[in-house]
Backbone as CSV, one residue per row, in Angstrom:
resi,resn,N_x,N_y,N_z,CA_x,CA_y,CA_z,C_x,C_y,C_z
1,MET,-60.522,71.862,69.034,-61.437,70.899,68.404,-62.747,71.022,69.074
2,SER,-63.823,70.967,68.249,-65.121,71.110,68.610,-65.531,69.757,69.289
3,ALA,-66.652,69.819,70.070,-67.288,68.661,70.677,-67.643,67.569,69.603
4,GLU,-68.088,68.247,68.455,-68.682,67.272,67.459,-67.409,66.523,66.787
5,ASP,-66.277,67.295,66.679,-65.064,66.598,66.004,-64.440,65.693,67.014
6,SER,-64.804,65.661,68.354,-63.975,64.949,69.315,-64.338,63.477,69.161
7,PRO,-63.295,62.620,69.202,-63.708,61.136,69.117,-64.626,60.587,70.181
8,TYR,-64.557,61.424,71.318,-65.293,60.956,72.483,-66.724,61.558,72.487
9,ALA,-67.030,62.331,71.465,-68.399,62.884,71.641,-69.598,61.805,71.562
10,SER,-70.539,62.092,72.259,-71.679,61.325,72.458,-72.478,61.367,71.208
11,GLY,-73.410,60.469,71.034,-74.429,60.641,69.955,-74.459,59.378,69.162
12,PRO,-75.227,59.228,68.245,-75.366,58.016,67.435,-74.145,57.641,66.644
13,HIS,-73.786,56.576,66.483,-72.560,56.079,65.686,-73.096,55.181,64.540
14,PRO,-72.391,55.297,63.491,-72.617,54.335,62.322,-72.598,52.911,62.924
15,SER,-73.508,52.059,62.367,-73.601,50.655,62.815,-72.430,50.025,62.361
16,ARG,-72.147,48.725,62.779,-71.163,47.948,62.429,-71.402,47.459,60.990
17,GLN,-72.736,47.224,60.776,-72.990,46.630,59.472,-72.786,47.586,58.389
18,GLU,-73.006,49.047,58.744,-72.617,49.957,57.684,-71.136,50.089,57.460
19,HIS,-70.373,49.894,58.360,-68.896,49.896,58.187,-68.445,48.627,57.435
20,THR,-69.051,47.715,57.656,-68.696,46.314,56.991,-69.346,46.148,55.756
21,SER,-70.282,46.991,55.364,-70.987,46.600,54.185,-69.987,46.581,52.946
22,LYS,-69.985,45.619,52.230,-69.162,45.550,51.025,-69.742,46.436,50.001
23,GLU,-70.899,46.657,49.900,-71.537,47.234,48.633,-71.269,48.883,48.964
24,ALA,-71.258,49.261,50.217,-71.081,50.636,50.491,-69.713,50.997,50.566
25,ASN,-68.680,50.228,50.473,-67.355,50.304,50.614,-66.801,51.117,49.256
26,PRO,-66.355,52.376,49.519,-65.971,53.020,48.203,-64.741,52.632,47.537
27,LEU,-63.919,51.850,48.359,-62.656,51.180,47.762,-62.934,49.925,47.173
28,ARG,-64.104,49.351,47.154,-64.478,48.142,46.514,-64.611,48.264,45.164
29,ARG,-63.704,47.648,44.389,-63.788,47.820,42.900,-64.789,46.819,42.274
30,THR,-64.909,47.123,41.046,-65.742,46.186,40.281,-65.266,44.752,40.163
31,SER,-63.998,44.803,39.946,-63.206,43.321,39.942,-63.455,42.707,41.261
32,ASP,-63.443,43.397,42.356,-63.670,42.774,43.661,-65.036,42.166,43.796
33,ARG,-66.074,43.003,43.293,-67.508,42.510,43.468,-67.615,41.291,42.504
34,PHE,-66.995,41.241,41.293,-66.987,40.224,40.288,-66.326,39.011,40.943
35,GLU,-65.211,39.000,41.655,-64.490,37.816,42.187,-65.293,37.273,43.208
36,SER,-65.980,38.288,44.134,-66.753,37.706,45.120,-67.882,36.942,44.622
37,TRP,-68.643,37.380,43.605,-69.753,36.794,42.919,-69.266,35.396,42.269
38,PHE,-68.187,35.433,41.706,-67.506,34.223,41.126,-67.205,33.076,42.156
39,ARG,-66.670,33.499,43.125,-66.328,32.561,44.189,-67.655,31.954,44.824
40,GLY,-68.665,32.789,44.875,-69.950,32.283,45.557,-70.578,31.233,44.466
41,PHE,-70.358,31.688,43.145,-70.959,30.687,42.257,-70.144,29.365,42.283
42,LEU,-68.732,29.539,42.236,-68.087,28.232,42.421,-68.209,27.401,43.640
43,ILE,-68.635,28.041,44.795,-68.939,27.280,45.937,-70.186,26.554,45.732
44,LEU,-71.188,27.176,45.153,-72.609,26.769,44.990,-72.472,25.574,43.989
45,ALA,-71.656,25.640,42.858,-71.522,24.636,41.928,-70.791,23.474,42.461
46,LEU,-69.782,23.726,43.371,-69.070,22.735,43.959,-69.948,21.876,44.985
47,VAL,-70.800,22.473,45.782,-71.640,21.840,46.731,-72.587,20.890,45.919
48,VAL,-73.185,21.400,44.694,-74.103,20.647,44.025,-73.441,19.644,43.116
49,GLY,-72.311,20.009,42.352,-71.669,19.242,41.314,-70.802,18.045,41.902
50,LEU,-70.097,18.322,43.001,-69.257,17.320,43.586,-69.956,15.802,43.810
51,PRO,-71.055,15.906,44.778,-71.758,14.756,44.992,-72.345,14.136,43.636
52,VAL,-72.871,14.958,42.822,-73.465,14.397,41.625,-72.476,13.720,40.683
53,ALA,-71.264,14.396,40.612,-70.099,13.785,39.783,-69.709,12.442,40.440
54,ALA,-69.365,12.559,41.609,-68.936,11.310,42.325,-70.010,10.220,42.330
55,LEU,-71.236,10.412,42.587,-72.243,9.392,42.551,-72.343,8.887,41.139
56,SER,-72.556,9.720,40.324,-72.741,9.195,38.837,-71.618,8.411,38.347
57,THR,-70.457,8.853,38.485,-69.127,8.158,38.107,-69.092,6.741,38.841
58,GLY,-69.416,6.828,40.105,-69.237,5.675,40.964,-70.215,4.643,40.378
59,LEU,-71.474,5.031,40.070,-72.444,4.041,39.675,-72.073,3.367,38.265
60,MET,-71.642,4.312,37.307,-71.163,3.839,36.199,-69.974,2.812,36.304
61,ALA,-69.107,3.186,37.165,-68.023,2.165,37.391,-68.471,0.787,37.979
62,TYR,-69.449,0.977,38.946,-70.109,-0.359,39.555,-70.777,-1.097,38.524
63,ASP,-71.603,-0.494,37.708,-72.196,-1.133,36.444,-71.311,-1.950,35.644
64,SER,-70.226,-1.257,35.239,-69.285,-1.750,34.326,-68.516,-2.789,35.048
65,SER,-68.197,-2.735,36.246,-67.468,-3.856,36.857,-68.380,-5.058,37.104
66,MET,-69.645,-4.764,37.434,-70.626,-5.942,37.595,-70.795,-6.710,36.307
67,ARG,-70.833,-5.996,35.150,-70.855,-6.776,33.840,-69.702,-7.541,33.700
68,THR,-68.544,-7.123,34.159,-67.342,-7.814,33.988,-67.409,-9.132,34.972
69,VAL,-67.923,-8.861,36.279,-68.132,-9.961,37.153,-69.001,-11.081,36.590
70,GLN,-70.069,-10.592,35.893,-70.895,-11.634,35.429,-70.494,-12.398,34.231
71,ALA,-69.715,-11.560,33.456,-69.013,-12.370,32.154,-67.994,-13.379,32.626
72,GLN,-67.125,-12.942,33.693,-66.114,-13.863,34.178,-66.719,-15.107,34.895
73,SER,-67.861,-14.791,35.540,-68.491,-15.840,36.246,-69.072,-16.947,35.350
74,ALA,-69.445,-16.415,34.209,-70.059,-17.409,33.229,-68.946,-18.021,32.395
75,GLU,-67.825,-17.419,32.173,-66.763,-18.057,31.443,-65.827,-18.783,32.229
76,ARG,-65.747,-18.819,33.512,-64.759,-19.455,34.204,-65.412,-20.452,35.174
77,GLN,-64.717,-21.496,35.463,-65.070,-22.510,36.432,-63.956,-23.076,37.090
78,GLN,-64.247,-23.785,38.323,-63.124,-24.320,39.080,-63.244,-25.798,38.888
79,VAL,-61.988,-26.448,38.732,-61.897,-27.810,38.527,-60.810,-28.458,39.456
80,THR,-60.750,-29.773,39.655,-59.909,-30.453,40.553,-58.780,-30.848,39.687
81,ALA,-57.642,-30.461,39.977,-56.421,-30.926,39.133,-55.433,-31.629,40.131
82,ARG,-54.665,-32.536,39.508,-53.615,-33.296,40.212,-52.163,-32.804,39.855
83,LEU,-51.315,-32.731,40.922,-49.898,-32.349,40.662,-49.368,-33.560,40.032
84,THR,-48.611,-33.279,38.982,-47.836,-34.289,38.258,-46.246,-34.161,38.408
85,SER,-45.844,-33.066,39.175,-44.423,-32.805,39.500,-44.363,-32.096,40.596
86,ASP,-42.967,-32.090,41.209,-42.838,-31.361,42.382,-42.596,-29.851,42.054
87,GLY,-42.754,-29.111,43.097,-42.615,-27.648,42.826,-41.207,-27.241,42.669
88,LYS,-41.067,-26.141,41.896,-39.725,-25.559,41.414,-39.772,-24.079,41.937
89,GLY,-38.701,-23.802,42.951,-38.490,-22.497,43.254,-39.565,-22.062,44.189
90,VAL,-39.517,-20.896,44.889,-40.512,-20.377,45.710,-40.675,-18.896,45.471
91,THR,-41.851,-18.411,45.206,-42.074,-16.963,44.844,-42.113,-16.222,46.108
92,ALA,-42.127,-14.832,46.020,-42.261,-14.164,47.213,-43.531,-14.280,48.120
93,SER,-44.522,-14.932,47.478,-45.728,-15.165,48.185,-45.746,-16.401,48.830
94,GLY,-44.574,-17.314,48.782,-44.461,-18.534,49.391,-45.074,-19.737,48.427
95,LYS,-45.139,-19.476,47.090,-45.800,-20.454,46.371,-44.690,-21.123,45.355
96,GLN,-45.078,-22.288,44.809,-44.218,-22.977,43.866,-44.985,-23.233,42.533
97,GLN,-44.203,-23.172,41.592,-44.696,-23.640,40.188,-44.611,-25.009,39.935
98,VAL,-45.820,-25.632,39.491,-45.892,-27.128,39.395,-46.674,-27.317,38.070
99,ARG,-46.669,-28.618,37.665,-47.498,-29.004,36.488,-48.639,-29.749,37.174
100,VAL,-49.924,-29.528,36.672,-51.010,-30.257,37.020,-51.840,-30.678,35.836
101,ARG,-52.737,-31.743,36.204,-53.446,-32.360,34.993,-54.868,-32.463,35.620
102,TRP,-55.838,-32.307,34.655,-57.379,-32.660,34.873,-58.097,-32.864,33.708
103,THR,-59.140,-33.346,33.843,-60.137,-33.750,32.857,-61.192,-32.788,32.798
104,ASP,-61.543,-32.196,31.539,-62.472,-31.127,31.398,-63.913,-31.894,31.401
105,ASP,-65.014,-31.048,31.113,-66.331,-31.512,30.952,-66.430,-32.485,29.725
106,ASN,-65.756,-32.341,28.701,-65.769,-33.042,27.554,-64.936,-34.499,27.580
107,GLY,-64.369,-34.656,28.788,-63.494,-35.815,28.956,-62.165,-35.661,28.361
108,THR,-61.692,-34.509,27.978,-60.256,-34.235,27.447,-59.442,-34.098,28.551
109,VAL,-58.409,-34.779,28.675,-57.289,-34.541,29.783,-56.388,-33.335,29.277
110,ARG,-56.268,-32.387,30.229,-55.409,-31.209,29.955,-54.409,-31.117,31.057
111,THR,-53.152,-30.607,30.705,-52.125,-30.110,31.542,-51.816,-28.753,31.457
112,ALA,-51.265,-28.352,32.520,-50.821,-26.843,32.568,-49.945,-26.582,33.724
113,THR,-49.530,-25.402,33.720,-48.562,-25.150,34.890,-49.275,-24.173,35.718
114,THR,-49.195,-24.232,37.079,-49.835,-23.113,37.981,-48.977,-23.066,39.238
115,LEU,-49.438,-22.212,40.127,-48.750,-21.918,41.290,-49.534,-22.571,42.406
116,VAL,-48.867,-23.425,43.407,-49.445,-23.928,44.381,-48.840,-23.573,45.757
117,LYS,-49.315,-23.833,46.937,-48.654,-23.687,48.176,-47.428,-24.422,48.295
118,SER,-46.365,-23.622,48.891,-45.011,-24.339,48.798,-45.074,-25.669,49.723
119,GLY,-44.386,-26.743,49.252,-44.603,-27.951,49.928,-45.555,-28.856,49.598
120,THR,-46.557,-28.426,48.728,-47.534,-29.488,48.357,-46.721,-30.617,47.470
121,PRO,-47.164,-31.840,47.965,-46.478,-32.897,47.215,-47.003,-33.360,46.014
122,LYS,-46.180,-33.977,45.020,-46.676,-34.554,43.740,-47.756,-35.614,44.056
123,GLY,-48.748,-35.549,43.295,-49.923,-36.447,43.402,-51.081,-35.768,44.098
124,ALA,-50.697,-34.817,44.856,-51.916,-33.966,45.650,-52.857,-33.322,44.633
125,THR,-54.168,-33.157,45.164,-55.180,-32.459,44.322,-55.207,-30.976,44.730
126,VAL,-55.479,-30.138,43.723,-55.816,-28.637,44.084,-56.892,-28.336,43.161
127,ARG,-57.522,-27.165,43.716,-58.508,-26.592,42.917,-58.018,-25.363,42.011
128,VAL,-58.310,-25.428,40.649,-57.779,-24.232,39.904,-58.902,-23.769,39.112
129,TRP,-58.757,-22.618,38.766,-59.675,-21.814,37.828,-59.399,-22.098,36.343
130,VAL,-60.472,-22.490,35.513,-59.969,-22.478,34.114,-61.064,-21.760,33.298
131,ASP,-60.677,-21.223,32.056,-61.671,-20.594,31.149,-62.322,-21.656,30.192
132,ARG,-63.093,-21.245,29.303,-63.722,-21.995,28.474,-62.865,-22.806,27.446
133,ASP,-61.545,-22.215,27.199,-60.533,-22.895,26.284,-59.755,-23.763,27.177
134,GLY,-59.954,-23.966,28.308,-59.214,-24.861,29.265,-57.829,-24.321,29.672
135,THR,-57.823,-22.993,29.664,-56.524,-22.281,30.142,-56.744,-21.909,31.620
136,ILE,-55.774,-22.269,32.409,-55.777,-21.945,33.912,-55.777,-20.318,33.852
137,THR,-56.626,-19.876,34.735,-56.787,-18.418,34.905,-56.997,-18.066,36.438
138,GLY,-57.151,-16.719,36.726,-57.575,-16.508,38.058,-59.067,-16.481,38.389
139,PRO,-59.418,-16.353,39.574,-60.813,-16.421,39.883,-61.562,-15.337,39.326
140,PRO,-62.890,-15.309,39.097,-63.608,-14.189,38.570,-63.683,-12.993,39.637
141,ASN,-63.860,-11.847,39.259,-64.081,-10.726,40.148,-65.318,-10.949,40.937
142,SER,-65.394,-10.453,42.015,-66.543,-10.494,43.056,-67.226,-9.156,43.113
143,GLU,-68.346,-9.161,43.587,-69.125,-7.984,43.754,-68.448,-7.022,44.723
144,LEU,-67.855,-7.531,45.700,-66.818,-6.706,46.519,-65.895,-5.903,45.670
145,ASN,-65.282,-6.675,44.548,-64.373,-6.015,43.680,-65.092,-4.824,43.071
146,ALA,-66.316,-5.093,42.656,-67.106,-3.997,41.942,-67.362,-2.677,42.787
147,ARG,-67.798,-3.085,43.941,-68.088,-1.942,44.983,-66.748,-1.182,45.307
148,THR,-65.618,-1.951,45.438,-64.460,-1.200,45.727,-63.916,-0.308,44.592
149,THR,-64.110,-0.759,43.335,-63.855,-0.027,42.194,-64.747,1.261,42.023
150,ALA,-65.999,0.972,42.448,-66.964,2.123,42.362,-66.635,3.162,43.263
151,TRP,-66.236,2.854,44.566,-65.900,3.764,45.516,-64.493,4.421,45.132
152,PHE,-63.574,3.793,44.668,-62.313,4.462,44.162,-62.581,5.351,43.045
153,VAL,-63.385,4.869,42.105,-63.546,5.913,40.842,-64.329,7.020,41.332
154,GLY,-65.362,6.779,42.140,-66.110,7.970,42.686,-65.231,8.941,43.430
155,GLY,-64.401,8.311,44.356,-63.430,9.288,45.050,-62.497,10.076,44.201
156,LEU,-62.179,9.422,42.984,-61.228,10.147,42.085,-61.937,11.203,41.433
157,ALA,-63.193,11.062,41.104,-64.096,12.014,40.329,-64.305,13.169,41.328
158,ALA,-64.474,12.865,42.722,-64.830,13.964,43.515,-63.525,14.693,43.561
159,LEU,-62.288,14.066,43.748,-61.112,14.978,43.837,-60.864,15.761,42.542
160,GLY,-61.187,15.171,41.395,-60.931,15.738,40.125,-61.844,17.171,40.008
161,VAL,-63.285,16.958,40.472,-64.101,18.119,40.454,-63.622,19.129,41.376
162,ALA,-63.263,18.759,42.564,-62.769,19.849,43.399,-61.438,20.522,43.033
163,GLY,-60.558,19.690,42.469,-59.428,20.386,41.895,-59.714,21.231,40.800
164,GLY,-60.693,20.873,39.947,-61.069,21.758,38.730,-61.656,23.042,39.312
165,PHE,-62.543,22.986,40.287,-63.140,24.201,40.827,-62.175,25.088,41.488
166,PHE,-61.126,24.455,42.164,-60.024,25.259,42.876,-59.196,25.941,41.764
167,ALA,-58.915,25.222,40.739,-58.039,25.766,39.737,-58.669,26.865,38.910
168,ALA,-60.073,26.803,38.691,-60.802,27.871,38.133,-60.775,29.006,39.098
169,GLY,-60.947,28.935,40.291,-60.836,30.076,41.201,-59.632,30.784,41.328
170,ALA,-58.575,29.855,41.377,-57.085,30.455,41.396,-56.837,31.187,39.882
171,GLY,-57.316,30.534,38.924,-57.034,31.144,37.593,-57.661,32.542,37.539
172,MET,-58.843,32.683,37.939,-59.721,33.824,37.871,-59.062,34.874,38.722
173,HIS,-58.576,34.476,39.874,-57.850,35.425,40.841,-56.687,36.076,40.205
174,HIS,-55.963,35.078,39.577,-54.656,35.457,38.961,-55.009,36.414,37.789
175,LEU,-55.959,36.289,36.882,-56.407,37.082,35.853,-56.796,38.538,36.421
176,LEU,-57.542,38.485,37.382,-58.125,39.743,37.977,-56.742,40.520,38.643
177,ASP,-55.836,39.980,39.361,-54.758,40.562,39.975,-53.904,41.145,38.758
178,ARG,-53.825,40.482,37.578,-52.963,41.102,36.596,-53.702,42.378,36.151
179,ARG,-54.922,42.275,36.074,-55.785,43.470,35.558,-55.580,44.614,36.632
180,ARG,-55.651,44.138,37.923,-55.644,45.193,38.955,-54.087,45.899,38.977
181,TYR,-53.166,45.097,38.716,-51.832,45.575,38.715,-51.457,46.647,37.593
182,ALA,-52.169,46.141,36.393,-52.113,47.098,35.234,-52.777,48.386,35.515
183,GLN,-53.957,48.372,36.132,-54.690,49.568,36.508,-53.882,50.486,37.475
184,TRP,-53.345,49.869,38.529,-52.502,50.529,39.448,-51.361,51.368,38.925
185,GLU,-50.560,50.578,37.912,-49.487,51.168,37.193,-49.840,52.235,36.294
186,ALA,-51.010,52.048,35.706,-51.384,53.181,35.000,-51.874,54.558,35.727
187,GLU,-52.496,54.269,36.732,-52.821,55.322,37.688,-51.624,56.062,38.238
188,TRP,-50.675,55.100,38.724,-49.424,55.724,39.307,-48.760,56.625,38.208
189,ASP,-48.664,56.221,37.007,-48.121,57.013,36.132,-48.597,58.331,35.930
190,LEU,-49.948,58.414,36.199,-50.705,59.719,36.258,-50.416,60.614,37.532
191,VAL,-50.466,59.730,38.681,-50.162,60.473,39.950,-48.796,60.751,40.377
192,GLU,-47.874,59.855,39.886,-46.518,60.051,40.410,-45.810,61.429,39.975
193,PRO,-46.088,61.969,38.606,-45.548,63.222,38.387,-46.008,64.291,39.448
194,LEU,-47.220,64.326,39.718,-47.947,65.269,40.547,-47.171,65.393,41.975
195,TRP,-47.063,64.071,42.532,-46.425,63.946,43.795,-45.002,64.451,43.681
196,SER,-44.343,63.996,42.619,-42.820,64.374,42.629,-42.807,65.953,42.506
197,ALA,-43.623,66.598,41.846,-43.474,68.162,41.683,-43.650,68.753,43.035
198,ARG,-44.464,68.213,43.988,-44.590,68.829,45.280,-43.240,68.867,46.031
199,PHE,-42.375,67.871,45.738,-41.132,67.862,46.556,-40.114,68.610,45.900
200,ARG,-40.480,69.102,44.665,-39.294,69.991,43.945,-39.545,71.334,43.988
201,ARG,-40.577,71.672,44.840,-40.831,73.165,45.055,-39.792,73.811,46.154
């Protein structure tokens, strides 16, 4: 072995950058370069698209929820009602169903059934929410409900976008792998007879 062939020979060596250069790698296929480019594109699109999708969806959900809050606030009001019966049964939340009576803004006496705290005696007064038709209903949504909905919807949108990009990357990798396997099989069909002939000599 000559000094030049010796692994211990002194002299300039190829830089690490040359060894690790992807473009100079003769084993790097076109599909590898395309997959690398596609992944870079997905990462860039994810960095830009995820916050945009989450923010825009969250703002749309907030605007929609606030319109609901405003509509419910305009249609519902709280009135003072008097219990006309004793409570029946106890729910899991510790409330009882009772009959109540109140007078609306037009002077009409109304009665309905609602849930009150267990143990509230007959004749006691409670505050209940009613709509324009005089039907007992729940309190209107608040701005906190709107903000919570916006964060929840925005978070779901972010997860959906991230999942979509992950699925796109995995799908592209799967398609490229199928193509690579097909190429390897075709090349092996050409090479295998040559290798087998060497051992039959």
